[in-house]
N, C-alpha and C positions, 0 to 999 in steps of 0.2 A: 475335323478342325480341332486345333488345340486352343487351350485357354485355361489350363490347369491351375486352379486356385485363384485366378484373376478373371475379370470379365474380358471379353474379346477386345473392347476398346482400351482397357488398361494394358493388356498384353501388347497390342499394336503400338501404344505409346512407348512402352518399355523398349520395344525393338527399334522404333524410330530414333529414340535417344541414343541407341548404339549404332545407328546407321545401317540397320539390318531390316530384312523382311522375313516373313514366316518361311519362305522358301529357302532362306539362307541358313536356317537352324533346324537341326533334327529334333525329334520328340524329346530325347534325353537332354539335349542342349537347352531346349525351352524350359523344361522342368528345372534345370539347374539355375537358369536366369531368374525364374520366378521365385525359387528358394532364396536366392541372393537378394532379390527385391524385397521379399518378406522380412529378411533379416535386417536390411537397411531401414525399413519402415519401423521395425521394433526398436532398433537403436535410436532412431530419430525421436520416438516417443519417450524413451528413457532419458535422452538428452534434454528434451523439453521439460520432463518432470524434475530432473536435476537442476535445471536453470530456475525453475519455479521455486524449488526449495532454497536455492542460493539467494533468492530475493526476499525470503521470509525471515522474520525475527523469531528465533527458536523459542524464546520465552513467551511472547505475547500473541503469536500467530498473526500479527499484523505484518505489513511489509517492513523490511529494514530500510535504512536510508537509501541504499542503492536502488532498490525496487521503487521506493517512493519517488525519488528524483526522476526515474525513468517514466513513471506515470505522470508526473508533473510536466515533464517535457512533452508528453503525448497530449495532455490537456491543453497546454499552451499552443501547440500546433493547431488543435481544433478551434481554439478561440480565434487564432489569426486567420484560419482558413474560412470558417463559417461565421465569423463576427458574433460568436456566442458569448455568454457570460459564464464566469467561473471564479472561484475564490479559494485561497489557501489559508488554513488556520494553523497557528503555531501554539501548542499547548504545553505549559510547564507546570509540573505538580509542586504546589507549595507545601512544605513540611516533609517532603520525601526524605531528605538527608537525615532528619531527626529520627525517622523510623529506622532507617538503615543503621545509623550510629548507635541507637539505644536498644534495638531489638534484633539486629543482625540482618544479614543479606537474605536469609530465607523469608523474613517478614517483608523486606523490600521487594523481593521477587513476587510474593503473593499479591502485594499492592499493584505492581506493574501488570501482572496477569489479569487482575480484575478490571483495572482501568482500560486495558487493551480490549477486553471482552465488552465492556460497557460502550466504548466508542464504536466498535464494530456493530453492536446491536442497535445503536442509535442513529445510524446514517443509512442512506439509501444504497441499493446494490450498485448504483452507478457512481457512488462516491468512493473515495480511497482513504484508508487509514494506514499510517506508518509510524514506527518508532524511530525517531531521528537520532536517538542516543540518550543514554542515562534515563532521566525521567521526563524526556521531551518527546512529544508526539506531534504528528502533523496530520491534517485532514484536508483532502481536496474535495471541494463541493462543486461538482460538475453542473453546468447549466443553472447556476445560482447567481442572481443579481446581488448587488452590494448589500441592500437592506435585508434580503433573505439570508445572506451569509451572516450578518450581524445578529439576527434573531437566532439562528442556529448556534452560533458561537455562545451566546448567552445561555441557551438551553443546555448545551453540553457542559458549560462551566457549572451551571446549577446542579446538573446530575452528578458531576464529580464531587462537588462540595457537599452533597447530601449522601454520598456513598459511604458505606461502612465496610471495611475489610477486616475480617476476623482471622487471626493466625495464632496458633498455639494458645487459644483461649483469650487472646487479647484483641480488643476492637481498636482499629485504627481509622482515623478520619483525616482527610487531607483537603486542601483547597486546590484551585486551578486558576492560573492566569492564562487568558486566551487572547491571542492577537489575530486580527482579521486583515487580510490583504486581498482586495479584488484584483484579479489577474489582468494586467494590461498587455496589449499586443506587443509593444516595443520593449520587452525585457526578457531576460533569460531566467531559467529556473532558480539559479543561485541568488539572483537579485530578488526574485519573488519571495524566496524563503527568508532572506535577510530582512526584507521589509515586514514580513509577517512576524519575525522575531522582534523587531523594533516595536511593533504594535503590541506584542505580548508584554514587553517590559513597561510600556506605557500603561497597560491595564494593571500590571502588578503594582506599580507605584501609586496608581489611582486608588486601588483597593486598600493599600497600606495607609494612604492619606485619609481614606474614609474611616478605617478602623481606629487610627490614632490621629485625630485632628490636632493641629497645633493650637496651643492656648495663647 
């Protein structure tokens, strides 16, 4: 019996896919088919790895916007299907432009790397972190109710506010404005992101009002 390099069941499945049986193929022919199947599987693994890299932000190791939106779409499908809870956070770094303008892009990159690492370290494995562009990050909190999401947003904001990034001997501190949007069933990913963005701006203005109250 043949089955070179594959289990008997896998070999039979391969032959069935080609509309053949073992009796239709010689020993050499079966070996050639199995080599082709192995090459196909290797190419599929390489393609999967390449697609994974294409969804990653090269600087921060978080997902890029494309990858983040794909995961947000997946989360929203689960919310709709299972009537579960989830939320999306929109995070904007306060003071980042000043670091970039005054100390250069290398300092800005160091800040983004550390903030990306901080966010990845401070969420669960089931949650998702992405860099949406520039100094903006997103977080998907899976299976998180609205109040839980607000508490987590406050915690992440506090962690960023207390973080110190040292580059070329200079310490940099930034702030963070965080918007929270509990995901609703009847909306699309872009709408969810837009509403989280609106909530972030509301948080930013509230923080500025608190820091500089009107007289």
